[in-house]
C-alpha positions as CSV (number, residue, x, y, z in Angstrom):
1,X,125.3,87.1,75.3
2,X,126.8,83.8,75.3
3,X,125.4,81.2,77.7
4,X,128.4,81.5,80.4
5,X,127.7,85.0,80.7
6,X,123.7,84.7,80.9
7,X,124.0,82.0,83.5
8,X,126.1,84.4,85.7
9,X,124.0,87.4,85.3
10,X,120.7,85.6,84.8
11,X,120.7,82.7,87.2
12,X,117.2,82.5,88.0
13,X,114.4,81.7,85.6
14,X,110.7,81.1,85.4
15,X,111.2,77.5,87.0
16,X,112.5,79.3,90.2
17,X,109.0,81.2,90.7
18,X,108.0,80.6,94.2
19,X,111.3,80.1,95.6
20,X,113.5,82.2,98.0
21,X,117.1,82.0,98.6
22,X,120.0,83.8,100.6
23,X,122.8,85.3,98.7
24,X,125.9,86.6,100.6
25,X,124.7,90.5,100.5
26,X,120.7,90.1,99.6
27,X,118.0,87.8,99.5
28,X,116.2,86.5,96.2
29,X,112.4,86.5,96.6
30,X,110.5,85.1,93.8
31,X,107.4,84.1,95.8
32,X,104.3,85.7,94.2
33,X,102.3,86.3,97.3
34,X,102.0,85.8,101.0
35,X,100.3,87.1,104.2
36,X,102.8,89.7,105.4
37,X,103.3,91.6,102.1
38,X,100.9,94.7,102.5
39,X,98.4,95.9,104.8
40,X,95.6,98.1,103.2
41,X,94.5,100.5,105.8
42,X,90.8,101.4,106.3
43,X,89.0,103.8,104.1
44,X,89.7,107.4,105.4
45,X,87.6,110.7,105.0
46,X,90.7,112.7,104.3
47,X,88.7,115.9,104.4
48,X,87.8,115.4,107.8
49,X,91.2,114.3,109.2
50,X,93.3,117.0,111.1
51,X,96.8,117.5,112.5
52,X,95.6,118.0,116.1
53,X,94.1,114.2,115.6
54,X,97.3,112.6,114.4
55,X,99.8,114.8,115.7
56,X,103.1,115.7,113.9
57,X,105.7,113.0,112.3
58,X,108.6,111.9,114.4
59,X,111.8,113.5,114.0
60,X,115.0,111.7,113.9
61,X,117.7,113.8,115.5
62,X,120.7,111.5,116.6
63,X,123.2,112.6,113.9
64,X,126.1,111.0,112.3
65,X,129.6,111.6,113.9
66,X,130.7,112.6,110.4
67,X,128.1,115.2,110.0
68,X,128.9,116.5,113.4
69,X,132.5,116.5,112.6
70,X,132.1,118.4,109.3
71,X,130.0,121.1,111.2
72,X,132.6,121.5,113.7
73,X,135.6,121.8,111.4
74,X,133.5,124.1,109.0
75,X,131.7,126.1,111.8
76,X,128.4,125.8,109.6
77,X,125.7,123.7,108.9
78,X,126.2,120.5,106.4
79,X,124.9,121.7,103.2
80,X,122.1,119.4,101.9
81,X,123.9,118.3,98.9
82,X,126.9,117.2,100.8
83,X,124.9,115.3,103.4
84,X,123.3,113.1,100.8
85,X,126.7,112.6,99.1
86,X,127.9,111.2,102.7
87,X,124.6,109.5,103.1
88,X,124.8,107.7,99.8
89,X,128.4,106.3,100.2
90,X,127.8,105.3,103.8
91,X,124.5,103.5,103.1
92,X,125.9,101.9,100.0
93,X,128.7,100.2,101.8
94,X,126.1,98.4,103.8
95,X,124.6,96.7,100.5
96,X,127.9,95.8,99.4
97,X,129.4,94.1,102.6
98,X,128.8,90.6,103.6
99,X,127.1,91.0,106.8
100,X,127.8,87.6,108.1
101,X,131.6,88.0,107.0
102,X,131.9,91.3,108.6
103,X,130.2,90.1,111.9
104,X,132.8,87.2,112.1
105,X,135.8,89.6,111.5
106,X,134.4,92.0,114.3
107,X,134.0,89.2,116.5
108,X,137.7,88.0,116.2
109,X,138.6,91.9,116.6
110,X,136.7,92.0,119.5
111,X,138.2,89.1,121.1
112,X,141.7,90.4,120.5
113,X,140.9,94.0,121.8
114,X,139.6,92.5,125.0
115,X,142.6,90.3,125.5
116,X,144.8,93.2,125.4
117,X,142.5,95.5,127.2
118,X,142.1,97.7,124.3
119,X,138.6,99.1,125.3
120,X,138.1,101.7,122.8
121,X,138.9,99.1,119.9
122,X,136.6,96.6,121.8
123,X,133.8,99.2,121.8
124,X,134.2,99.6,118.1
125,X,134.2,96.0,117.2
126,X,131.1,95.4,119.4
127,X,129.4,98.3,117.4
128,X,130.4,96.7,114.3
129,X,128.9,93.3,115.5
130,X,125.8,95.1,116.5
131,X,125.4,96.6,113.2
132,X,126.0,93.5,111.0
133,X,123.8,91.6,112.8
134,X,120.8,94.0,112.4
135,X,121.5,94.6,109.1
136,X,121.9,90.9,108.1
137,X,118.4,90.4,109.8
138,X,116.8,93.7,108.4
139,X,118.0,93.2,104.8
140,X,118.7,89.5,104.2
141,X,116.5,87.6,106.3
142,X,113.3,89.8,106.5
143,X,114.0,91.7,103.2
144,X,112.7,94.9,104.8
145,X,114.7,97.4,102.6
146,X,114.1,96.3,99.2
147,X,110.8,94.3,100.2
148,X,110.0,93.0,96.8
149,X,106.7,91.2,97.9
150,X,105.4,94.3,99.6
151,X,106.4,96.6,96.7
152,X,104.7,94.3,94.2
153,X,101.5,94.2,96.2
154,X,101.7,98.1,96.7
155,X,102.2,98.7,93.0
156,X,99.7,96.1,91.9
157,X,96.5,97.1,90.0
158,X,97.8,100.2,88.1
159,X,95.7,100.8,84.9
160,X,99.1,101.4,82.9
161,X,100.6,99.8,79.9
162,X,104.4,100.5,78.8
163,X,104.3,103.2,81.1
164,X,106.7,106.2,81.2
165,X,108.0,106.5,84.8
166,X,109.9,109.2,86.5
167,X,111.7,108.3,89.8
168,X,112.6,111.3,91.9
169,X,115.6,111.0,94.3
170,X,116.1,107.5,92.7
171,X,119.4,106.3,94.6
172,X,119.5,102.6,93.4
173,X,116.4,102.8,91.3
174,X,115.0,99.5,92.8
175,X,111.3,100.4,92.7
176,X,111.4,101.8,89.1
177,X,113.1,98.1,88.2
178,X,110.3,96.5,90.0
179,X,107.5,98.6,88.0
180,X,109.2,98.0,84.8
181,X,109.0,94.2,85.6
182,X,105.4,94.2,86.6
183,X,104.3,96.6,83.7
184,X,106.9,95.5,80.9
185,X,107.8,97.5,77.6
186,X,108.0,100.9,79.8
187,X,110.7,103.3,80.1
188,X,111.9,104.9,83.4
189,X,113.8,108.0,84.0
190,X,115.9,107.8,87.3
191,X,116.8,111.3,88.9
192,X,119.5,111.8,91.5
193,X,121.6,114.9,92.0
194,X,124.5,112.7,93.3
195,X,126.4,111.1,90.5
196,X,127.4,108.5,93.0
197,X,124.0,107.1,92.6
198,X,124.4,106.6,88.9
199,X,127.9,105.1,88.9
200,X,127.4,103.2,92.0
201,X,124.0,102.8,93.7
202,X,122.3,102.1,90.3
203,X,125.2,101.5,88.0
204,X,126.7,98.5,90.3
205,X,123.1,97.3,91.4
206,X,123.7,93.4,91.2
207,X,123.1,92.2,87.7
208,X,121.9,88.6,89.0
209,X,119.0,90.1,91.0
210,X,115.7,88.7,89.6
211,X,112.6,90.7,89.5
212,X,109.3,88.9,89.5
213,X,107.2,90.6,86.7
214,X,104.8,89.6,84.0
215,X,105.3,88.0,80.4
216,X,103.5,90.8,78.1
217,X,103.1,88.2,75.6
218,X,101.1,85.4,77.6
219,X,100.3,87.5,80.8
220,X,102.1,84.5,82.8
221,X,104.7,85.3,85.7
222,X,108.4,86.2,84.2
223,X,111.6,86.7,85.8
224,X,113.2,89.9,84.5
225,X,116.8,91.5,85.0
226,X,118.0,95.0,85.0
227,X,119.8,94.9,81.7
228,X,116.6,93.9,80.0
229,X,114.9,97.1,81.1
230,X,114.7,100.6,79.4
231,X,116.2,102.9,82.0
232,X,117.9,106.2,81.8
233,X,119.6,107.9,84.7
234,X,119.7,112.0,84.6
235,X,121.9,113.4,87.3
236,X,120.3,116.6,88.1
237,X,118.5,118.6,90.8
238,X,114.7,118.2,90.7
239,X,114.4,121.8,90.3
240,X,116.3,121.9,87.1
241,X,114.3,119.2,85.3
242,X,112.6,120.2,81.8
243,X,110.2,117.4,81.5
244,X,106.5,118.4,81.1
245,X,103.6,116.6,82.5
246,X,104.4,113.4,80.4
247,X,104.8,110.5,82.8
248,X,102.3,107.8,83.5
249,X,103.8,107.1,87.1
250,X,105.8,109.5,89.3
251,X,107.6,107.6,92.0
252,X,109.5,108.7,95.2
253,X,110.7,106.3,97.7
254,X,111.7,108.0,101.2
255,X,111.6,111.3,100.0
256,X,109.0,113.4,101.4
257,X,110.3,112.8,105.1
258,X,113.6,114.7,104.4
259,X,111.8,118.0,103.9
260,X,110.5,119.9,106.9
261,X,106.8,121.1,106.8
262,X,107.5,124.6,105.2
263,X,109.2,122.7,102.3
264,X,106.6,119.7,101.7
265,X,104.2,121.7,99.6
266,X,107.1,122.3,97.1
267,X,108.2,118.7,97.3
268,X,104.6,117.4,96.6
269,X,104.3,119.9,93.6
270,X,107.5,118.3,92.0
271,X,105.5,115.0,91.9
272,X,102.5,117.0,90.3
273,X,104.2,118.9,87.6
274,X,105.5,115.7,85.8
275,X,102.7,113.3,85.8
276,X,100.0,113.3,83.0
277,X,96.4,113.9,83.6
278,X,94.9,110.8,85.3
279,X,98.5,109.5,85.9
280,X,99.6,108.0,89.3
281,X,101.8,109.4,91.9
282,X,103.4,106.7,94.2
283,X,105.0,107.6,97.6
284,X,106.4,105.9,100.5
285,X,108.1,107.1,103.9
286,X,109.6,105.1,106.7
287,X,107.0,104.0,109.2
288,X,106.9,105.4,112.8
289,X,107.5,102.2,114.7
290,X,109.8,100.9,117.6
291,X,111.9,98.7,114.9
292,X,112.5,102.0,112.9
293,X,113.5,104.0,115.7
294,X,115.9,101.4,116.7
295,X,117.3,101.1,113.1
296,X,118.2,104.8,113.0
297,X,119.7,104.7,116.3
298,X,121.8,101.8,115.5
299,X,122.8,103.1,112.0
300,X,122.9,106.8,113.1
301,X,126.5,107.2,111.7
302,X,125.3,105.6,108.4
303,X,122.1,107.2,107.7
304,X,121.4,110.3,109.7
305,X,123.3,113.0,107.7
306,X,120.1,115.3,106.9
307,X,116.7,116.1,108.0
308,X,114.4,112.9,108.5
309,X,111.2,111.9,109.9
310,X,109.2,108.7,110.6
311,X,105.5,108.9,109.8
312,X,102.3,107.0,109.9
313,X,100.5,106.4,106.9
314,X,98.0,109.0,107.9
315,X,100.7,111.7,107.9
316,X,101.7,110.9,104.4
317,X,98.2,110.7,103.2
318,X,97.1,113.9,105.1
319,X,100.2,115.9,103.7
320,X,99.3,114.5,99.9
321,X,95.5,115.4,100.3
322,X,96.2,118.9,101.6
323,X,98.4,119.5,98.6
324,X,95.9,118.3,95.9
325,X,96.2,114.9,95.8
326,X,93.3,112.2,95.8
327,X,94.4,109.2,97.8
328,X,93.6,106.1,95.9
329,X,95.3,103.5,98.0
330,X,96.9,103.8,101.4
331,X,98.8,101.3,103.7
332,X,101.7,99.9,105.0
333,X,104.8,97.4,104.0
334,X,107.6,95.9,106.2
335,X,109.4,99.3,106.9
336,X,107.4,102.0,104.8
337,X,104.1,103.6,104.6
338,X,102.7,103.5,100.8
339,X,100.4,105.8,99.0
340,X,98.9,105.8,95.5
341,X,97.4,109.2,94.7
342,X,96.4,111.0,91.8
343,X,96.3,114.6,91.0
344,X,93.1,116.5,91.9
């Protein structure tokens, strides 16, 4: 790699550790710590916890207009795989767009539409303004979608070296890349059954995005990039995977909440079947909080193509415990609950 190319794709170095910066479509955050990154919840006797005590997760049921239109046209329920193909394309567009530029364009469109009394177009422009404003706040300003400091805090303290990582439902693979930066020399297999995730969500993930991790030679902080990591992407249904119990870490981010209760034991078993004895299972799910409810309402047309729940960390932990996992750590980050578990 020549110097010019390296400067373009690797613009940050160890000299930038401790800094944060806004890029047009995301935030760079190389601050190593902070007060708001991860909240460990108090110890819970999971064997004494019951669903009667905590209730069930909140179901998100304001559906995408595209989903409803497809079902009306085809006179059937939207197939699960098709729903995820629609979701991935709609959601990735949010990451690709410059939210502030989109808002400026929508504001101009709103003024023009109101001036000509085109009220339907004005409503569409207003909706775009709200979405762009909220996305800019959630993703760029607060960095709640990728949440690097929260994820680093959640992933810290694992007893692994050069780990083999399996990421189920990987999408853009962000969390596997963060793990590989923190525990360098490892290898990750990203699995998703939508090839668009391989070609676009992961394939076009910003090369210049820096991950804060560790220098294996010195133990000092180091900035890592995607092209320095050993990653394979497998386009496959989880049911068709042929791996054995060979992974030090099995990871899923926002996966379990898409399975109704009758299928959650199966989903959790897919984590267990690939993890080494004594290995780690890491799971997160979106938090049940007012801000999450607002998010999934404003972005219903972008997000809500398939079954979805919002959970408290006790929901996530109890599902895991009831299905044979020991909960090693549980808590919450900005938008998600997080659990570190081990198969009992």
